[in-house]
C-alpha positions, -999 to 999 in steps of 0.1 A, spaced: 135 19 -94 133 -21 -100 96 -26 -99 60 -15 -110 30 -15 -94 -3 -14 -114 -38 -33 -108 -64 -46 -134 -87 -17 -130 -62 11 -138 -67 32 -170 -103 17 -177 -90 -18 -175 -65 -14 -201 -38 -5 -177 -21 -44 -183 -22 -39 -221 -8 1 -218 20 -10 -195 29 -35 -222 28 -15 -251 49 15 -234 76 -9 -215 79 -38 -242 111 -59 -238 120 -37 -208 94 -51 -186 110 -80 -182 138 -60 -163 114 -50 -135 96 -69 -110 58 -64 -117 26 -64 -92 -12 -60 -99 -40 -58 -79 -77 -77 -86 -109 -70 -69 -124 -41 -88 -146 -51 -120 -167 -26 -145 -197 -33 -125 -181 -27 -91 -158 -41 -62 -167 -81 -61 -142 -107 -40 -163 -137 -62 -136 -165 -62 -140 -173 -100 -138 -136 -109 -106 -129 -89 -91 -159 -107 -102 -151 -140 -90 -116 -136 -52 -128 -123 -55 -149 -153 -62 -122 -175 -38 -100 -161 -8 -126 -169 -22 -129 -207 -21 -92 -209 11 -84 -194 29 -114 -214 43 -129 -183 35 -139 -151 28 -112 -125 54 -112 -93 27 -102 -71 -9 -102 -72 -25 -80 -45 -67 -84 -34 -76 -51 -42 -88 -30 -10 -108 -61 5 -121 -41 33 -149 -34 10 -163 -70 18 -144 -84 49 -169 -110 53 -153 -127 21 -119 -118 30 -109 -153 42 -126 -171 10 -105 -145 -14 -74 -150 3 -78 -188 -3 -83 -180 -38 -50 -160 -45 -34 -183 -28 -45 -210 -51 -38 -191 -80 -2 -190 -68 -2 -228 -63 -15 -233 -99 13 -208 -114 -10 -178 -121 14 -153 -99 46 -159 -83 36 -142 -51 4 -129 -35 -9 -100 -8 -33 -74 2 -34 -41 -6 -54 -22 20 -65 15 21 -82 11 53 -72 -18 74 -96 -15 104 -128 -36 89 -99 -64 82 -83 -62 116 -112 -84 133 -116 -110 104 -78 -121 101 -74 -143 125 -96 -166 107 -77 -166 75 -59 -196 67 -36 -190 44 -4 -162 49 1 -136 20 37 -132 11 31 -94 12 10 -65 30 3 -33 12 -8 -1 32 -7 36 28 24 53 47 33 84 56 27 114 80 -10 119 62 -21 84 74 -48 89 104 -31 73 134 -59 45 141 -51 32 104 -15 32 111 -21 13 137 -45 -14 121 -22 -19 93 6 -30 115 -17 -53 139 -30 -68 99 5 -77 91 11 -90 121 -18 -113 123 -17 -122 89 21 -128 92 28 -112 57 66 -116 50 67 -82 36 50 -50 42 50 -24 18 36 13 15 17 33 -9 2 69 -13 34 84 10 17 118 -5 -21 116 0 -24 122 -36 -10 152 -39 27 160 -33 19 199 -42 -10 204 -17 -6 235 4 -11 213 39 23 204 32 42 238 36 33 239 72 48 205 78 90 207 87 96 170 76 129 175 79 123 170 118 118 133 110 153 130 101 185 121 115 205 148 119 237 151 102 224 137 67 227 153 29 203 180 25 170 165 7 139 184 -5 109 186 15 90 159 -11 124 135 -6 124 138 36 86 132 34 93 98 12 120 92 39 94 99 70 68 76 50 92 47 50 91 44 89 52 58 92 50 26 94 79 6 87 78 -8 54 101 -20 31 94 -2 -5 66 24 -15 44 27 -47 49 62 -58 25 79 -89 40 82 -126 15 110 -135 40 138 -128 76 125 -145 96 157 -125 84 144 -89 91 109 -102 125 120 -110 132 136 -75 121 109 -56 143 81 -82 172 107 -71 168 106 -35 195 91 -13 188 67 10 180 90 40 172 74 73 144 87 94 149 93 132 131 66 152 131 90 182 109 114 162 87 85 147 81 67 182 72 105 196 47 109 169 31 79 169 28 83 210 10 116 202 -14 104 173 -25 79 199 -30 102 224 -47 123 200 -71 92 187 -77 87 228 -87 122 237 -112 119 206 -125 89 218 -133 101 255 -150 134 239 -172 112 216 -184 95 251 -185 125 272 -207 139 244 -227 106 241 -234 104 274 -239 142 283 
């Protein structure tokens, strides 16, 4: 692991200072990304508040963040373009080295992405087998429209790697055959790198054993053929669902 991802609102808005306190001088060995958009009184994409939050993040970390993301801008798609311009201006002012968009649900952002006059360095989206098909497609469309140079993933286990629902999923089917034996958790992470295609994935640090298992996982290749078949199945199921809704509506 060579990177740490955090956010302005984590740990009751003390996450940056907590990270600095725990890591100390070791923090300089890591690439650090953070997110802005949430405040004690709620979500807000006001340009002045965003810029102040980016500056405050740098002060608390004792260094300029490598990447600053807009945090869940889908809550206010009408101000998405202006918020992107604000982070681009923060980058130009030296308050961050790069900027990006981190979205849990990219569907509301796709229709307005064409109106964004600046281009992020990174787009961060949900990745993995628990992400609904329409959200996966929207994530890819958003990254394409914004022309982000990189796509990162997050939440590959839908928040709980030990959820019983995973016991019914043979994630080994998503891997290329003939590779080293891995655990179910490691296989799920490998599959998440391909659903959708991302270059890195943020995982939680609350369970040290879980984190160690992921860190020890070898580089495992996902089966392109299986992933393609899976995504096709998701689209077909989504299409059938729409037909059912229309039939019920007109029925």
